[in-house]
C-alpha positions as semicolon CSV with decimal commas, in nm:
position;residue;x (nm);y (nm);z (nm)
1;M;-10,141;-14,162;-5,465
2;D;-10,078;-14,156;-5,090
3;R;-10,336;-14,355;-4,897
4;I;-10,513;-14,223;-4,587
5;R;-10,387;-14,430;-4,295
6;V;-10,665;-14,504;-4,046
7;L;-10,638;-14,670;-3,705
8;V;-10,968;-14,820;-3,583
9;V;-10,982;-14,877;-3,206
10;D;-11,292;-15,051;-3,075
11;G;-11,356;-15,289;-2,788
12;H;-11,558;-15,513;-3,019
13;R;-11,269;-15,655;-3,221
14;I;-11,488;-15,809;-3,490
15;F;-11,656;-15,473;-3,550
16;A;-11,317;-15,298;-3,564
17;E;-11,178;-15,550;-3,812
18;S;-11,492;-15,539;-4,028
19;L;-11,480;-15,161;-4,038
20;A;-11,109;-15,161;-4,122
21;T;-11,169;-15,410;-4,403
22;A;-11,450;-15,199;-4,548
23;L;-11,239;-14,884;-4,535
24;T;-10,937;-15,052;-4,691
25;A;-11,151;-15,156;-4,988
26;E;-11,134;-14,789;-5,092
27;Q;-10,842;-14,704;-5,318
28;D;-10,731;-14,409;-5,105
29;V;-10,761;-14,568;-4,759
30;E;-10,551;-14,817;-4,562
31;A;-10,698;-14,914;-4,224
32;T;-10,567;-15,112;-3,927
33;A;-10,785;-15,246;-3,645
34;V;-10,705;-15,305;-3,277
35;G;-10,932;-15,393;-2,987
36;S;-10,775;-15,208;-2,696
37;V;-10,618;-14,879;-2,596
38;P;-10,280;-15,039;-2,503
39;A;-10,261;-15,200;-2,847
40;A;-10,335;-14,865;-3,011
41;L;-10,072;-14,689;-2,802
42;H;-9,818;-14,956;-2,897
43;L;-9,878;-14,887;-3,267
44;L;-9,868;-14,511;-3,223
45;E;-9,554;-14,515;-3,015
46;R;-9,361;-14,700;-3,285
47;A;-9,295;-14,353;-3,421
48;R;-8,981;-14,214;-3,265
49;P;-8,985;-13,852;-3,143
50;G;-8,957;-13,617;-3,438
51;T;-9,066;-13,878;-3,692
52;E;-9,392;-13,904;-3,880
53;V;-9,695;-14,045;-3,697
54;P;-9,786;-14,381;-3,857
55;F;-10,155;-14,290;-3,896
56;D;-10,356;-13,994;-4,025
57;V;-10,696;-14,061;-3,867
58;L;-10,792;-14,232;-3,542
59;L;-11,143;-14,381;-3,522
60;L;-11,186;-14,433;-3,148
61;D;-11,465;-14,609;-2,960
62;V;-11,580;-14,347;-2,710
63;D;-11,683;-14,614;-2,458
64;L;-11,357;-14,808;-2,482
65;D;-11,130;-14,518;-2,393
66;G;-11,357;-14,305;-2,178
67;A;-11,223;-14,037;-2,411
68;A;-11,514;-13,801;-2,361
69;S;-11,417;-13,758;-1,996
70;E;-11,128;-13,563;-1,846
71;N;-10,918;-13,876;-1,815
72;G;-10,949;-14,008;-2,169
73;S;-10,604;-14,158;-2,208
74;L;-10,581;-14,225;-2,580
75;L;-10,748;-13,904;-2,690
76;A;-10,529;-13,705;-2,450
77;T;-10,219;-13,881;-2,585
78;A;-10,321;-13,811;-2,944
79;R;-10,374;-13,445;-2,863
80;D;-10,052;-13,398;-2,669
81;R;-9,803;-13,624;-2,848
82;F;-9,934;-13,676;-3,200
83;P;-10,067;-13,341;-3,326
84;G;-10,073;-13,474;-3,684
85;L;-10,329;-13,741;-3,588
86;H;-10,699;-13,659;-3,641
87;P;-10,916;-13,834;-3,376
88;V;-11,282;-13,910;-3,452
89;M;-11,509;-14,064;-3,191
90;L;-11,713;-14,374;-3,278
91;A;-12,034;-14,376;-3,072
92;A;-12,312;-14,629;-3,026
93;A;-12,555;-14,350;-2,935
94;D;-12,574;-13,973;-2,971
95;D;-12,486;-13,784;-2,653
96;P;-12,441;-13,404;-2,678
97;G;-12,258;-13,383;-2,346
98;R;-12,004;-13,651;-2,427
99;A;-11,963;-13,521;-2,780
100;A;-11,892;-13,170;-2,653
101;R;-11,636;-13,297;-2,402
102;A;-11,466;-13,508;-2,669
103;L;-11,443;-13,212;-2,906
104;T;-11,304;-12,995;-2,627
105;A;-11,047;-13,268;-2,552
106;G;-10,922;-13,265;-2,910
107;A;-11,153;-13,484;-3,120
108;C;-11,220;-13,371;-3,476
109;G;-11,556;-13,539;-3,506
110;W;-11,827;-13,767;-3,372
111;V;-11,983;-14,037;-3,587
112;A;-12,236;-14,310;-3,514
113;K;-12,116;-14,669;-3,536
114;D;-12,416;-14,758;-3,752
115;S;-12,338;-14,485;-4,006
116;S;-12,308;-14,585;-4,368
117;L;-11,965;-14,647;-4,514
118;A;-12,016;-14,342;-4,733
119;R;-12,071;-14,126;-4,423
120;L;-11,763;-14,268;-4,249
121;L;-11,550;-14,200;-4,555
122;Q;-11,686;-13,846;-4,574
123;V;-11,576;-13,791;-4,214
124;V;-11,235;-13,956;-4,260
125;R;-11,157;-13,747;-4,567
126;G;-11,310;-13,433;-4,420
127;V;-11,109;-13,419;-4,097
128;L;-10,791;-13,426;-4,306
129;R;-10,913;-13,096;-4,454
130;D;-10,939;-12,963;-4,097
131;E;-11,318;-12,998;-4,097
132;T;-11,507;-13,079;-3,777
133;H;-11,782;-13,336;-3,828
134;I;-12,085;-13,352;-3,598
135;P;-12,420;-13,513;-3,691
136;P;-12,675;-13,235;-3,764
137;A;-12,913;-13,375;-3,504
138;L;-12,642;-13,328;-3,238
139;L;-12,528;-12,981;-3,334
140;T;-12,769;-12,774;-3,124
141;G;-12,709;-12,988;-2,815
142;V;-12,332;-12,977;-2,860
143;L;-12,331;-12,598;-2,896
144;R;-12,542;-12,569;-2,581
145;E;-12,301;-12,794;-2,391
146;L;-11,998;-12,601;-2,516
147;H;-12,155;-12,276;-2,399
148;R;-12,223;-12,427;-2,057
149;D;-11,872;-12,570;-2,042
150;G;-11,732;-12,227;-2,130
151;H;-11,911;-12,079;-1,830
152;H;-11,782;-12,354;-1,601
153;R;-11,433;-12,315;-1,747
154;S;-11,437;-11,946;-1,655
155;E;-11,532;-12,038;-1,298
156;H;-11,255;-12,297;-1,282
157;Q;-11,004;-12,047;-1,420
158;R;-11,108;-11,798;-1,151
159;L;-11,038;-12,059;-0,882
160;V;-10,699;-12,144;-1,034
161;E;-10,609;-11,776;-1,046
162;S;-10,651;-11,763;-0,667
163;L;-10,344;-11,987;-0,626
164;T;-10,002;-11,847;-0,548
165;P;-9,724;-11,905;-0,805
166;R;-9,580;-12,184;-0,590
167;E;-9,921;-12,349;-0,545
168;L;-9,971;-12,335;-0,921
169;E;-9,634;-12,507;-0,969
170;V;-9,746;-12,781;-0,731
171;L;-10,078;-12,816;-0,916
172;R;-9,898;-12,851;-1,250
173;C;-9,682;-13,125;-1,097
174;M;-9,999;-13,298;-0,979
175;L;-10,131;-13,275;-1,335
176;A;-9,813;-13,445;-1,455
177;G;-9,890;-13,737;-1,221
178;L;-9,614;-13,668;-0,969
179;G;-9,656;-13,780;-0,610
180;R;-9,562;-13,576;-0,305
181;K;-9,203;-13,704;-0,287
182;A;-9,145;-13,645;-0,659
183;V;-9,292;-13,294;-0,635
184;A;-9,063;-13,219;-0,341
185;E;-8,756;-13,333;-0,535
186;R;-8,857;-13,142;-0,847
187;L;-8,926;-12,813;-0,666
188;Y;-8,649;-12,853;-0,405
189;L;-8,897;-12,846;-0,119
190;S;-8,949;-13,066;0,184
191;P;-9,230;-13,325;0,165
192;H;-9,399;-13,147;0,457
193;T;-9,400;-12,817;0,266
194;V;-9,537;-12,988;-0,044
195;R;-9,813;-13,145;0,165
196;T;-9,906;-12,801;0,296
197;H;-9,914;-12,658;-0,058
198;M;-10,128;-12,949;-0,177
199;Q;-10,374;-12,894;0,107
200;N;-10,389;-12,524;0,022
201;V;-10,452;-12,607;-0,344
202;L;-10,742;-12,839;-0,257
203;G;-10,889;-12,579;-0,024
204;K;-10,871;-12,292;-0,271
205;L;-11,014;-12,506;-0,553
206;G;-11,294;-12,626;-0,326
207;V;-11,225;-12,997;-0,380
208;H;-11,143;-13,285;-0,147
209;S;-10,902;-13,502;-0,345
210;T;-10,603;-13,479;-0,575
211;L;-10,805;-13,647;-0,852
212;A;-11,075;-13,380;-0,829
213;A;-10,813;-13,103;-0,831
214;V;-10,652;-13,249;-1,142
215;A;-10,988;-13,278;-1,319
216;L;-11,074;-12,915;-1,236
217;A;-10,732;-12,794;-1,350
218;R;-10,769;-12,976;-1,681
219;R;-11,108;-12,816;-1,739
220;A;-10,950;-12,479;-1,665
221;G;-10,681;-12,543;-1,925
222;V;-10,386;-12,564;-1,687
223;P;-10,090;-12,736;-1,859
224;P;-9,901;-13,010;-1,674
225;A;-9,544;-12,955;-1,566
226;D;-9,291;-13,031;-1,839
């Protein structure tokens, strides 16, 4: 029987290792624990492009990664580069807003750190059946947040749609983390022209920094440049 491969990522290493040990005691589970996002990325990136991801489920400390925000690095990586990985957020406290943002960012579930082992196993096995697991007490709040986020997303999309095709290209380059010089080289433009486009993008989006523009674009669903 194939075992479910679980990667536990939590800033409290002892907790992560204890949880991994408890999960591995099950006949159908094999768990590995790490205490940082870089360590988790190192394990995930052992898989070469086109090869199988070394884990099935990611149990991720929501506070460690900041994964319920727009800049959640590990959750974003799991979503974009490892589509076969099922991320589940480990949370010290229920928070409908953070849970909704994590689910929108690609998480398959939200589970309390003090949940029973039986509950954790139910979630781990359930997400592999493409189930989404949210504590019943959080469900109403999460649905309310998702509805509110949907409204905001529509507003953000409207702002993005006001950009010209070239400005949208520049914004996608900004999403990819490219600086002004790199954008200029990629789009065969002068740095001065790129600066003008960037200023126009900020103005049309109603923000005052590149970071804010990138966050708005992500909420609007704009993909980064390839």
